[in-house]
All heavy atoms as TSV, in Angstrom:
chain	resi	resn	atom	element	x	y	z
A	1	MET	N	N	-12.290	-2.083	3.673
A	1	MET	CA	C	-12.111	-0.645	3.724
A	1	MET	C	C	-10.633	-0.356	3.449
A	1	MET	O	O	-9.758	-0.966	4.042
A	1	MET	CB	C	-12.526	-0.129	5.099
A	1	MET	CG	C	-12.487	1.356	5.214
A	1	MET	SD	S	-13.029	2.019	6.808
A	1	MET	CE	C	-14.624	1.316	7.021
A	2	ASP	N	N	-10.378	0.594	2.553
A	2	ASP	CA	C	-8.990	0.898	2.234
A	2	ASP	C	C	-8.391	1.911	3.218
A	2	ASP	O	O	-9.107	2.553	3.985
A	2	ASP	CB	C	-8.849	1.380	0.792
A	2	ASP	CG	C	-9.562	2.691	0.518
A	2	ASP	OD1	O	-9.802	3.463	1.463
A	2	ASP	OD2	O	-9.874	2.953	-0.656
A	3	VAL	N	N	-7.083	2.031	3.189
A	3	VAL	CA	C	-6.352	2.871	4.135
A	3	VAL	C	C	-6.750	4.339	4.002
A	3	VAL	O	O	-6.901	5.044	5.012
A	3	VAL	CB	C	-4.824	2.693	3.956
A	3	VAL	CG1	C	-4.051	3.654	4.835
A	3	VAL	CG2	C	-4.421	1.259	4.264
A	4	GLN	N	N	-6.951	4.797	2.791
A	4	GLN	CA	C	-7.317	6.209	2.583
A	4	GLN	C	C	-8.654	6.530	3.230
A	4	GLN	O	O	-8.822	7.575	3.854
A	4	GLN	CB	C	-7.347	6.546	1.089
A	4	GLN	CG	C	-7.602	8.011	0.816
A	4	GLN	CD	C	-6.543	8.917	1.430
A	4	GLN	OE1	O	-5.365	8.580	1.474
A	4	GLN	NE2	N	-6.954	10.078	1.917
A	5	THR	N	N	-9.618	5.630	3.118
A	5	THR	CA	C	-10.931	5.830	3.735
A	5	THR	C	C	-10.796	5.888	5.251
A	5	THR	O	O	-11.413	6.735	5.908
A	5	THR	CB	C	-11.900	4.702	3.328
A	5	THR	OG1	O	-12.005	4.674	1.906
A	5	THR	CG2	C	-13.265	4.910	3.940
A	6	ILE	N	N	-9.984	5.011	5.802
A	6	ILE	CA	C	-9.761	5.008	7.250
A	6	ILE	C	C	-9.140	6.325	7.685
A	6	ILE	O	O	-9.567	6.932	8.677
A	6	ILE	CB	C	-8.886	3.812	7.664
A	6	ILE	CG1	C	-9.645	2.513	7.428
A	6	ILE	CG2	C	-8.463	3.936	9.123
A	6	ILE	CD1	C	-8.811	1.259	7.587
A	7	LYS	N	N	-8.145	6.804	6.952
A	7	LYS	CA	C	-7.497	8.079	7.281
A	7	LYS	C	C	-8.507	9.226	7.255
A	7	LYS	O	O	-8.498	10.092	8.126
A	7	LYS	CB	C	-6.352	8.373	6.304
A	7	LYS	CG	C	-5.142	7.523	6.541
A	7	LYS	CD	C	-4.034	7.887	5.569
A	7	LYS	CE	C	-2.814	7.041	5.817
A	7	LYS	NZ	N	-1.672	7.427	4.970
A	8	GLU	N	N	-9.370	9.234	6.266
A	8	GLU	CA	C	-10.376	10.294	6.153
A	8	GLU	C	C	-11.349	10.256	7.329
A	8	GLU	O	O	-11.704	11.291	7.887
A	8	GLU	CB	C	-11.132	10.167	4.837
A	8	GLU	CG	C	-10.300	10.508	3.631
A	8	GLU	CD	C	-10.952	10.136	2.316
A	8	GLU	OE1	O	-12.096	9.612	2.315
A	8	GLU	OE2	O	-10.305	10.341	1.268
A	9	ARG	N	N	-11.750	9.069	7.706
A	9	ARG	CA	C	-12.694	8.937	8.823
A	9	ARG	C	C	-12.045	9.320	10.156
A	9	ARG	O	O	-12.693	9.923	11.013
A	9	ARG	CB	C	-13.264	7.530	8.873
A	9	ARG	CG	C	-14.200	7.288	7.706
A	9	ARG	CD	C	-14.917	5.990	7.829
A	9	ARG	NE	N	-15.802	5.809	6.681
A	9	ARG	CZ	C	-16.576	4.770	6.518
A	9	ARG	NH1	N	-16.600	3.808	7.414
A	9	ARG	NH2	N	-17.341	4.676	5.462
A	10	VAL	N	N	-10.788	8.977	10.332
A	10	VAL	CA	C	-10.085	9.366	11.561
A	10	VAL	C	C	-9.942	10.883	11.616
A	10	VAL	O	O	-10.131	11.493	12.667
A	10	VAL	CB	C	-8.715	8.661	11.665
A	10	VAL	CG1	C	-7.865	9.267	12.769
A	10	VAL	CG2	C	-8.913	7.178	11.918
A	11	ALA	N	N	-9.654	11.515	10.495
A	11	ALA	CA	C	-9.557	12.974	10.446
A	11	ALA	C	C	-10.900	13.609	10.814
A	11	ALA	O	O	-10.948	14.616	11.535
A	11	ALA	CB	C	-9.110	13.434	9.062
A	12	GLU	N	N	-11.977	13.007	10.373
A	12	GLU	CA	C	-13.314	13.503	10.712
A	12	GLU	C	C	-13.580	13.379	12.213
A	12	GLU	O	O	-14.105	14.289	12.844
A	12	GLU	CB	C	-14.364	12.726	9.920
A	12	GLU	CG	C	-15.755	13.256	10.069
A	12	GLU	CD	C	-16.753	12.497	9.213
A	12	GLU	OE1	O	-16.366	11.942	8.170
A	12	GLU	OE2	O	-17.929	12.467	9.604
A	13	VAL	N	N	-13.199	12.266	12.787
A	13	VAL	CA	C	-13.364	12.052	14.229
A	13	VAL	C	C	-12.538	13.084	15.002
A	13	VAL	O	O	-13.011	13.668	15.981
A	13	VAL	CB	C	-12.964	10.616	14.629
A	13	VAL	CG1	C	-12.807	10.477	16.135
A	13	VAL	CG2	C	-13.996	9.622	14.114
A	14	GLN	N	N	-11.316	13.323	14.558
A	14	GLN	CA	C	-10.457	14.294	15.233
A	14	GLN	C	C	-11.069	15.692	15.199
A	14	GLN	O	O	-10.981	16.428	16.173
A	14	GLN	CB	C	-9.065	14.306	14.595
A	14	GLN	CG	C	-8.261	13.077	14.945
A	14	GLN	CD	C	-6.946	13.020	14.206
A	14	GLN	OE1	O	-6.861	13.349	13.025
A	14	GLN	NE2	N	-5.921	12.576	14.891
A	15	SER	N	N	-11.706	16.051	14.103
A	15	SER	CA	C	-12.310	17.383	14.010
A	15	SER	C	C	-13.511	17.498	14.951
A	15	SER	O	O	-13.764	18.562	15.514
A	15	SER	CB	C	-12.734	17.693	12.577
A	15	SER	OG	O	-13.847	16.916	12.200
A	16	LYS	N	N	-14.225	16.433	15.153
A	16	LYS	CA	C	-15.374	16.452	16.060
A	16	LYS	C	C	-14.939	16.475	17.527
A	16	LYS	O	O	-15.671	16.938	18.408
A	16	LYS	CB	C	-16.273	15.262	15.784
A	16	LYS	CG	C	-17.010	15.399	14.471
A	16	LYS	CD	C	-17.858	14.193	14.205
A	16	LYS	CE	C	-18.747	14.268	13.040
A	16	LYS	NZ	N	-18.497	14.735	11.828
A	17	ARG	N	N	-13.738	16.009	17.791
A	17	ARG	CA	C	-13.210	16.026	19.153
A	17	ARG	C	C	-13.111	17.462	19.666
A	17	ARG	O	O	-13.441	17.741	20.814
A	17	ARG	CB	C	-11.849	15.347	19.195
A	17	ARG	CG	C	-11.305	15.204	20.593
A	17	ARG	CD	C	-9.895	14.629	20.595
A	17	ARG	NE	N	-9.472	14.373	21.956
A	17	ARG	CZ	C	-9.064	15.307	22.791
A	17	ARG	NH1	N	-9.031	16.569	22.409
A	17	ARG	NH2	N	-8.709	15.001	24.020
A	18	ASP	N	N	-12.664	18.363	18.823
A	18	ASP	CA	C	-12.563	19.773	19.209
A	18	ASP	C	C	-13.927	20.337	19.597
A	18	ASP	O	O	-14.045	21.118	20.536
A	18	ASP	CB	C	-11.954	20.603	18.076
A	18	ASP	CG	C	-10.502	20.255	17.821
A	18	ASP	OD1	O	-9.827	19.767	18.759
A	18	ASP	OD2	O	-10.035	20.469	16.688
A	19	TYR	N	N	-14.952	19.944	18.873
A	19	TYR	CA	C	-16.314	20.386	19.198
A	19	TYR	C	C	-16.717	19.900	20.590
A	19	TYR	O	O	-17.288	20.654	21.387
A	19	TYR	CB	C	-17.308	19.887	18.144
A	19	TYR	CG	C	-18.730	20.197	18.510
A	19	TYR	CD1	C	-19.240	21.483	18.345
A	19	TYR	CD2	C	-19.559	19.226	19.047
A	19	TYR	CE1	C	-20.553	21.779	18.700
A	19	TYR	CE2	C	-20.863	19.518	19.409
A	19	TYR	CZ	C	-21.350	20.799	19.234
A	19	TYR	OH	O	-22.638	21.087	19.598
A	20	LEU	N	N	-16.413	18.645	20.898
A	20	LEU	CA	C	-16.750	18.113	22.220
A	20	LEU	C	C	-15.998	18.832	23.331
A	20	LEU	O	O	-16.546	19.061	24.409
A	20	LEU	CB	C	-16.468	16.612	22.274
A	20	LEU	CG	C	-17.434	15.720	21.520
A	20	LEU	CD1	C	-16.976	14.268	21.584
A	20	LEU	CD2	C	-18.841	15.853	22.053
A	21	LEU	N	N	-14.751	19.195	23.068
A	21	LEU	CA	C	-13.994	19.948	24.072
A	21	LEU	C	C	-14.648	21.301	24.352
A	21	LEU	O	O	-14.754	21.718	25.506
A	21	LEU	CB	C	-12.549	20.153	23.612
A	21	LEU	CG	C	-11.652	18.932	23.699
A	21	LEU	CD1	C	-10.305	19.228	23.050
A	21	LEU	CD2	C	-11.475	18.491	25.140
A	22	ARG	N	N	-15.109	21.970	23.303
A	22	ARG	CA	C	-15.798	23.252	23.498
A	22	ARG	C	C	-17.123	23.050	24.228
A	22	ARG	O	O	-17.502	23.842	25.081
A	22	ARG	CB	C	-16.021	23.943	22.155
A	22	ARG	CG	C	-14.753	24.505	21.557
A	22	ARG	CD	C	-15.026	25.430	20.382
A	22	ARG	NE	N	-15.848	24.820	19.339
A	22	ARG	CZ	C	-15.397	24.082	18.323
A	22	ARG	NH1	N	-14.110	23.851	18.228
A	22	ARG	NH2	N	-16.210	23.598	17.425
A	23	LEU	N	N	-17.814	21.979	23.895
A	23	LEU	CA	C	-19.086	21.674	24.557
A	23	LEU	C	C	-18.869	21.435	26.045
A	23	LEU	O	O	-19.660	21.869	26.879
A	23	LEU	CB	C	-19.718	20.443	23.912
A	23	LEU	CG	C	-21.067	19.985	24.450
A	23	LEU	CD1	C	-22.118	21.080	24.240
A	23	LEU	CD2	C	-21.493	18.700	23.769
A	24	LEU	N	N	-17.790	20.788	26.388
A	24	LEU	CA	C	-17.484	20.473	27.778
A	24	LEU	C	C	-17.293	21.736	28.617
A	24	LEU	O	O	-17.497	21.722	29.823
A	24	LEU	CB	C	-16.225	19.601	27.832
A	24	LEU	CG	C	-15.961	18.809	29.084
A	24	LEU	CD1	C	-17.132	17.898	29.407
A	24	LEU	CD2	C	-14.693	18.003	28.936
A	25	GLU	N	N	-16.944	22.832	27.985
A	25	GLU	CA	C	-16.734	24.100	28.694
A	25	GLU	C	C	-18.041	24.802	29.058
A	25	GLU	O	O	-18.037	25.753	29.818
A	25	GLU	CB	C	-15.874	25.027	27.841
A	25	GLU	CG	C	-14.467	24.506	27.626
A	25	GLU	CD	C	-13.681	25.341	26.626
A	25	GLU	OE1	O	-14.248	26.306	26.058
A	25	GLU	OE2	O	-12.508	25.025	26.416
A	26	GLN	N	N	-19.154	24.321	28.530
A	26	GLN	CA	C	-20.436	24.964	28.801
A	26	GLN	C	C	-20.858	24.720	30.253
A	26	GLN	O	O	-20.857	23.582	30.712
A	26	GLN	CB	C	-21.518	24.417	27.862
A	26	GLN	CG	C	-21.233	24.654	26.400
A	26	GLN	CD	C	-21.135	26.124	26.066
A	26	GLN	OE1	O	-21.955	26.930	26.479
A	26	GLN	NE2	N	-20.110	26.475	25.312
A	27	PRO	N	N	-21.230	25.794	30.963
A	27	PRO	CA	C	-21.577	25.637	32.383
A	27	PRO	C	C	-22.912	24.947	32.631
A	27	PRO	O	O	-23.132	24.382	33.697
A	27	PRO	CB	C	-21.612	27.086	32.889
A	27	PRO	CG	C	-21.916	27.898	31.680
A	27	PRO	CD	C	-21.279	27.179	30.522
A	28	ASN	N	N	-23.802	24.935	31.658
A	28	ASN	CA	C	-25.145	24.369	31.849
A	28	ASN	C	C	-25.285	22.960	31.271
A	28	ASN	O	O	-26.376	22.533	30.942
A	28	ASN	CB	C	-26.190	25.294	31.230
A	28	ASN	CG	C	-25.986	25.471	29.747
A	28	ASN	OD1	O	-24.953	25.113	29.208
A	28	ASN	ND2	N	-26.965	26.036	29.072
A	29	LEU	N	N	-24.215	22.224	31.210
A	29	LEU	CA	C	-24.218	20.901	30.587
A	29	LEU	C	C	-24.901	19.845	31.452
A	29	LEU	O	O	-25.475	18.893	30.932
A	29	LEU	CB	C	-22.775	20.490	30.284
A	29	LEU	CG	C	-22.544	19.481	29.190
A	29	LEU	CD1	C	-23.210	19.901	27.896
A	29	LEU	CD2	C	-21.071	19.282	28.981
A	30	GLY	N	N	-24.857	20.021	32.758
A	30	GLY	CA	C	-25.513	19.078	33.665
A	30	GLY	C	C	-24.944	17.676	33.567
A	30	GLY	O	O	-23.742	17.483	33.424
A	31	THR	N	N	-25.852	16.693	33.617
A	31	THR	CA	C	-25.399	15.300	33.594
A	31	THR	C	C	-24.884	14.862	32.225
A	31	THR	O	O	-24.236	13.823	32.112
A	31	THR	CB	C	-26.532	14.350	34.028
A	31	THR	OG1	O	-27.640	14.517	33.145
A	31	THR	CG2	C	-26.954	14.629	35.456
A	32	LEU	N	N	-25.148	15.664	31.196
A	32	LEU	CA	C	-24.619	15.365	29.867
A	32	LEU	C	C	-23.089	15.416	29.863
A	32	LEU	O	O	-22.441	14.793	29.018
A	32	LEU	CB	C	-25.201	16.342	28.849
A	32	LEU	CG	C	-24.910	16.071	27.381
A	32	LEU	CD1	C	-25.415	14.686	26.987
A	32	LEU	CD2	C	-25.560	17.131	26.529
A	33	ARG	N	N	-22.526	16.104	30.834
A	33	ARG	CA	C	-21.068	16.206	30.960
A	33	ARG	C	C	-20.428	14.812	31.042
A	33	ARG	O	O	-19.357	14.572	30.467
A	33	ARG	CB	C	-20.709	17.032	32.200
A	33	ARG	CG	C	-19.241	17.238	32.413
A	33	ARG	CD	C	-18.973	18.188	33.583
A	33	ARG	NE	N	-19.659	19.463	33.447
A	33	ARG	CZ	C	-19.226	20.480	32.691
A	33	ARG	NH1	N	-18.110	20.361	32.031
A	33	ARG	NH2	N	-19.908	21.597	32.621
A	34	ILE	N	N	-21.081	13.885	31.710
A	34	ILE	CA	C	-20.567	12.511	31.834
A	34	ILE	C	C	-20.467	11.860	30.450
A	34	ILE	O	O	-19.458	11.229	30.118
A	34	ILE	CB	C	-21.477	11.679	32.763
A	34	ILE	CG1	C	-21.436	12.248	34.173
A	34	ILE	CG2	C	-21.075	10.211	32.752
A	34	ILE	CD1	C	-22.501	11.698	35.099
A	35	ASP	N	N	-21.500	12.035	29.638
A	35	ASP	CA	C	-21.506	11.452	28.292
A	35	ASP	C	C	-20.447	12.086	27.405
A	35	ASP	O	O	-19.800	11.394	26.609
A	35	ASP	CB	C	-22.879	11.596	27.659
A	35	ASP	CG	C	-23.944	10.792	28.381
A	35	ASP	OD1	O	-23.609	9.720	28.922
A	35	ASP	OD2	O	-25.103	11.241	28.416
A	36	VAL	N	N	-20.279	13.390	27.520
A	36	VAL	CA	C	-19.274	14.082	26.715
A	36	VAL	C	C	-17.880	13.603	27.106
A	36	VAL	O	O	-17.041	13.326	26.246
A	36	VAL	CB	C	-19.406	15.614	26.862
A	36	VAL	CG1	C	-18.255	16.328	26.162
A	36	VAL	CG2	C	-20.744	16.089	26.302
A	37	ASN	N	N	-17.638	13.473	28.403
A	37	ASN	CA	C	-16.341	12.956	28.861
A	37	ASN	C	C	-16.098	11.551	28.322
A	37	ASN	O	O	-14.985	11.233	27.872
A	37	ASN	CB	C	-16.272	12.939	30.391
A	37	ASN	CG	C	-15.817	14.251	30.960
A	37	ASN	OD1	O	-14.981	14.934	30.389
A	37	ASN	ND2	N	-16.367	14.611	32.098
A	38	GLN	N	N	-17.107	10.711	28.374
A	38	GLN	CA	C	-16.979	9.343	27.879
A	38	GLN	C	C	-16.684	9.333	26.381
A	38	GLN	O	O	-15.828	8.574	25.912
A	38	GLN	CB	C	-18.258	8.546	28.169
A	38	GLN	CG	C	-18.197	7.097	27.734
A	38	GLN	CD	C	-17.213	6.288	28.534
A	38	GLN	OE1	O	-17.036	6.523	29.722
A	38	GLN	NE2	N	-16.563	5.339	27.887
A	39	ALA	N	N	-17.367	10.173	25.640
A	39	ALA	CA	C	-17.124	10.252	24.197
A	39	ALA	C	C	-15.693	10.686	23.909
A	39	ALA	O	O	-15.033	10.129	23.026
A	39	ALA	CB	C	-18.116	11.221	23.553
A	40	LEU	N	N	-15.188	11.652	24.660
A	40	LEU	CA	C	-13.811	12.101	24.481
A	40	LEU	C	C	-12.821	10.984	24.781
A	40	LEU	O	O	-11.849	10.786	24.044
A	40	LEU	CB	C	-13.522	13.313	25.367
A	40	LEU	CG	C	-14.082	14.630	24.876
A	40	LEU	CD1	C	-14.015	15.686	25.967
A	40	LEU	CD2	C	-13.337	15.091	23.636
A	41	GLU	N	N	-13.056	10.250	25.855
A	41	GLU	CA	C	-12.162	9.145	26.207
A	41	GLU	C	C	-12.143	8.084	25.108
A	41	GLU	O	O	-11.073	7.591	24.726
A	41	GLU	CB	C	-12.600	8.507	27.524
A	41	GLU	CG	C	-12.319	9.363	28.737
A	41	GLU	CD	C	-12.862	8.759	30.025
A	41	GLU	OE1	O	-13.220	7.551	30.026
A	41	GLU	OE2	O	-12.926	9.485	31.027
A	42	GLU	N	N	-13.317	7.751	24.583
A	42	GLU	CA	C	-13.393	6.744	23.534
A	42	GLU	C	C	-12.749	7.227	22.241
A	42	GLU	O	O	-12.079	6.454	21.548
A	42	GLU	CB	C	-14.839	6.324	23.309
A	42	GLU	CG	C	-15.394	5.542	24.485
A	42	GLU	CD	C	-16.844	5.131	24.323
A	42	GLU	OE1	O	-17.363	5.197	23.180
A	42	GLU	OE2	O	-17.455	4.743	25.333
A	43	MET	N	N	-12.941	8.494	21.914
A	43	MET	CA	C	-12.286	9.049	20.728
A	43	MET	C	C	-10.777	8.994	20.870
A	43	MET	O	O	-10.065	8.627	19.930
A	43	MET	CB	C	-12.713	10.503	20.512
A	43	MET	CG	C	-14.031	10.668	19.884
A	43	MET	SD	S	-14.339	12.433	19.652
A	43	MET	CE	C	-15.588	12.367	18.412
A	44	ASP	N	N	-10.278	9.365	22.039
A	44	ASP	CA	C	-8.831	9.335	22.274
A	44	ASP	C	C	-8.282	7.922	22.136
A	44	ASP	O	O	-7.214	7.717	21.552
A	44	ASP	CB	C	-8.499	9.897	23.660
A	44	ASP	CG	C	-8.683	11.404	23.734
A	44	ASP	OD1	O	-8.783	12.058	22.672
A	44	ASP	OD2	O	-8.739	11.927	24.865
A	45	GLU	N	N	-9.015	6.940	22.636
A	45	GLU	CA	C	-8.587	5.545	22.500
A	45	GLU	C	C	-8.547	5.118	21.032
A	45	GLU	O	O	-7.603	4.454	20.587
A	45	GLU	CB	C	-9.515	4.624	23.284
A	45	GLU	CG	C	-9.352	4.725	24.785
A	45	GLU	CD	C	-10.360	3.872	25.546
A	45	GLU	OE1	O	-11.010	2.995	24.931
A	45	GLU	OE2	O	-10.492	4.093	26.762
A	46	LEU	N	N	-9.569	5.495	20.276
A	46	LEU	CA	C	-9.603	5.145	18.857
A	46	LEU	C	C	-8.461	5.807	18.089
A	46	LEU	O	O	-7.810	5.177	17.251
A	46	LEU	CB	C	-10.938	5.552	18.240
A	46	LEU	CG	C	-12.133	4.691	18.604
A	46	LEU	CD1	C	-13.424	5.344	18.117
A	46	LEU	CD2	C	-11.994	3.296	18.026
A	47	ILE	N	N	-8.204	7.068	18.383
A	47	ILE	CA	C	-7.131	7.793	17.703
A	47	ILE	C	C	-5.779	7.183	18.064
A	47	ILE	O	O	-4.923	6.995	17.192
A	47	ILE	CB	C	-7.201	9.291	18.039
A	47	ILE	CG1	C	-8.460	9.905	17.407
A	47	ILE	CG2	C	-5.947	10.009	17.558
A	47	ILE	CD1	C	-8.806	11.298	17.899
A	48	ASP	N	N	-5.584	6.823	19.327
A	48	ASP	CA	C	-4.330	6.184	19.745
A	48	ASP	C	C	-4.142	4.842	19.049
A	48	ASP	O	O	-3.043	4.513	18.586
A	48	ASP	CB	C	-4.289	5.998	21.263
A	48	ASP	CG	C	-4.079	7.295	22.017
A	48	ASP	OD1	O	-3.647	8.295	21.400
A	48	ASP	OD2	O	-4.358	7.308	23.238
A	49	GLU	N	N	-5.210	4.068	18.966
A	49	GLU	CA	C	-5.130	2.765	18.304
A	49	GLU	C	C	-4.806	2.934	16.820
A	49	GLU	O	O	-3.992	2.197	16.255
A	49	GLU	CB	C	-6.446	2.016	18.470
A	49	GLU	CG	C	-6.409	0.619	17.911
A	49	GLU	CD	C	-7.666	-0.159	18.189
A	49	GLU	OE1	O	-8.364	0.124	19.188
A	49	GLU	OE2	O	-7.961	-1.074	17.392
A	50	TYR	N	N	-5.415	3.930	16.207
A	50	TYR	CA	C	-5.120	4.224	14.800
A	50	TYR	C	C	-3.638	4.555	14.620
A	50	TYR	O	O	-2.982	4.027	13.727
A	50	TYR	CB	C	-5.992	5.399	14.339
A	50	TYR	CG	C	-5.554	6.002	13.029
A	50	TYR	CD1	C	-5.880	5.403	11.823
A	50	TYR	CD2	C	-4.812	7.178	12.995
A	50	TYR	CE1	C	-5.485	5.958	10.621
A	50	TYR	CE2	C	-4.416	7.733	11.801
A	50	TYR	CZ	C	-4.748	7.128	10.617
A	50	TYR	OH	O	-4.342	7.673	9.441
A	51	ARG	N	N	-3.116	5.394	15.485
A	51	ARG	CA	C	-1.702	5.783	15.386
A	51	ARG	C	C	-0.769	4.597	15.601
A	51	ARG	O	O	0.250	4.480	14.928
A	51	ARG	CB	C	-1.395	6.895	16.380
A	51	ARG	CG	C	-2.021	8.205	15.979
A	51	ARG	CD	C	-1.664	9.315	16.929
A	51	ARG	NE	N	-2.342	10.534	16.514
A	51	ARG	CZ	C	-2.893	11.397	17.346
A	51	ARG	NH1	N	-2.812	11.200	18.640
A	51	ARG	NH2	N	-3.511	12.456	16.881
A	52	ARG	N	N	-1.125	3.722	16.546
A	52	ARG	CA	C	-0.300	2.529	16.772
A	52	ARG	C	C	-0.343	1.606	15.549
A	52	ARG	O	O	0.666	1.013	15.171
A	52	ARG	CB	C	-0.776	1.773	18.009
A	52	ARG	CG	C	-0.371	2.404	19.317
A	52	ARG	CD	C	-0.632	1.486	20.488
A	52	ARG	NE	N	-1.993	0.981	20.561
A	52	ARG	CZ	C	-3.007	1.569	21.197
A	52	ARG	NH1	N	-2.813	2.700	21.830
A	52	ARG	NH2	N	-4.205	1.019	21.196
A	53	THR	N	N	-1.497	1.482	14.949
A	53	THR	CA	C	-1.671	0.581	13.822
A	53	THR	C	C	-1.005	1.092	12.552
A	53	THR	O	O	-0.327	0.358	11.857
A	53	THR	CB	C	-3.166	0.341	13.548
A	53	THR	OG1	O	-3.757	-0.194	14.745
A	53	THR	CG2	C	-3.383	-0.613	12.405
A	54	PHE	N	N	-1.198	2.372	12.267
A	54	PHE	CA	C	-0.718	2.932	11.013
A	54	PHE	C	C	0.551	3.757	11.149
A	54	PHE	O	O	1.059	4.275	10.166
A	54	PHE	CB	C	-1.816	3.777	10.350
A	54	PHE	CG	C	-2.964	2.938	9.886
A	54	PHE	CD1	C	-4.119	2.831	10.647
A	54	PHE	CD2	C	-2.909	2.256	8.688
A	54	PHE	CE1	C	-5.179	2.047	10.217
A	54	PHE	CE2	C	-3.958	1.466	8.252
A	54	PHE	CZ	C	-5.106	1.363	9.026
A	55	GLY	N	N	1.025	3.917	12.378
A	55	GLY	CA	C	2.258	4.668	12.591
A	55	GLY	C	C	2.150	6.141	12.261
A	55	GLY	O	O	3.115	6.775	11.931
A	56	GLU	N	N	0.945	6.659	12.339
A	56	GLU	CA	C	0.718	8.068	12.035
A	56	GLU	C	C	1.048	8.929	13.241
A	56	GLU	O	O	0.852	8.530	14.376
A	56	GLU	CB	C	-0.744	8.308	11.641
A	56	GLU	CG	C	-1.175	7.592	10.406
A	56	GLU	CD	C	-0.626	8.195	9.129
A	56	GLU	OE1	O	-0.465	9.415	9.078
A	56	GLU	OE2	O	-0.369	7.433	8.193
A	57	THR	N	N	1.518	10.135	12.978
A	57	THR	CA	C	1.721	11.112	14.036
A	57	THR	C	C	0.514	12.011	14.080
A	57	THR	O	O	-0.388	11.908	13.256
A	57	THR	CB	C	2.989	11.955	13.775
A	57	THR	OG1	O	2.844	12.591	12.508
A	57	THR	CG2	C	4.237	11.085	13.791
A	58	GLU	N	N	0.498	12.955	15.022
A	58	GLU	CA	C	-0.647	13.859	15.147
A	58	GLU	C	C	-0.898	14.602	13.857
A	58	GLU	O	O	0.013	15.037	13.185
A	58	GLU	CB	C	-0.399	14.864	16.288
A	58	GLU	CG	C	-0.272	14.177	17.600
A	58	GLU	CD	C	-1.075	14.859	18.685
A	58	GLU	OE1	O	-1.837	15.778	18.383
A	58	GLU	OE2	O	-0.915	14.452	19.829
A	59	SER	N	N	-2.180	14.748	13.522
A	59	SER	CA	C	-2.562	15.464	12.288
A	59	SER	C	C	-2.959	16.863	12.626
A	59	SER	O	O	-3.530	17.142	13.624
A	59	SER	CB	C	-3.734	14.777	11.609
A	59	SER	OG	O	-3.487	13.416	11.418
């Protein structure tokens, strides 16, 4: 996989993170809230690892 493809996929993940944050604000989320929190934590870890690897700043 080339660097440009990785950058594009990370940008896609970052855009979906905002959706999860909005979803987390929903009062009727119930136990799904645990899964959404976990997804956010994992996304943040992946984005941090990407930045450490490629030296990218926030997009």
